[in-house]
C-alpha positions in Angstrom: 5.3 25.8 -16.9 2.3 26.0 -14.6 0.5 23.1 -16.4 3.7 21.0 -16.0 3.8 21.6 -12.3 0.1 20.9 -11.9 0.3 17.7 -13.8 3.3 16.6 -11.7 1.3 17.4 -8.5 -1.7 15.4 -9.8 0.6 12.4 -10.3 2.1 12.8 -6.8 -1.4 12.9 -5.3 -2.4 9.8 -7.2 0.7 8.0 -5.9 -0.1 9.1 -2.4 -3.7 7.9 -2.7 -2.5 4.5 -3.9 0.1 4.2 -1.2 -2.4 5.1 1.5 -4.9 2.6 0.1 -2.3 -0.2 0.2 -1.3 0.7 3.7 -4.9 0.7 4.9 -5.5 -2.7 3.3 -2.5 -4.2 4.9 -3.3 -2.6 8.3 -6.8 -4.1 8.1 -5.5 -7.5 7.1 -3.2 -7.5 10.2 -5.9 -6.4 12.5 -4.2 -3.1 13.2 -1.0 -4.7 14.5 1.2 -4.4 11.5 2.5 -7.9 12.2 2.9 -10.2 9.2 2.5 -13.3 11.3 -0.8 -12.0 12.6 -1.9 -11.4 9.0 -1.1 -15.0 8.0 -2.7 -16.4 11.2 -5.9 -14.4 10.4 -5.9 -15.5 6.8 -5.4 -19.1 7.5 -7.5 -19.4 10.6 -9.7 -22.2 9.3 -6.7 -24.2 8.2 -7.3 -23.7 4.4 -4.3 -21.9 2.9 -5.8 -21.6 -0.6 -7.6 -18.3 0.1 -4.6 -16.6 1.8 -2.5 -17.3 -1.3 -4.9 -15.3 -3.5 -5.3 -12.6 -0.9 -1.6 -12.1 -0.7 -1.4 -12.3 -4.5 -3.8 -9.5 -4.7 -1.3 -7.3 -2.9 1.4 -7.8 -5.5 0.1 -5.3 -8.1 -0.5 -2.4 -5.5 3.0 -3.1 -4.0 4.6 -2.8 -7.5 2.7 0.4 -8.3 3.7 1.9 -5.0 7.3 1.0 -5.5 7.3 2.5 -9.0 5.5 5.7 -7.8 8.3 6.2 -5.2 10.9 5.6 -8.0 9.4 8.2 -10.4 8.2 10.7 -7.8 10.7 11.0 -5.0 8.7 13.8 -3.5 6.4 11.0 -2.1 9.1 10.2 0.5 8.4 13.5 2.3 4.7 12.8 2.8 4.3 11.0 6.2 1.4 10.7 8.6 1.8 11.0 12.4 0.4 7.5 12.9 2.1 5.3 10.3 0.1 2.3 9.1 
């Protein structure tokens, strides 16, 4: 029973780490504002929208992983930081 609980907690920790990495990446892309318009303006600042498409495309997999982690490990909903990103 103890090994089952420990393996569950390891999976929860892994989901937390992935969620926090995604939140930090998005926060850095928005310049700390959390505004999607700011992120798009920063990505397309030089007028070329080819690179922003790939940058946003790189967020698809981590978003899907985070969604599935919350689906399988509902305990993740209870882990919150004081300063949300």
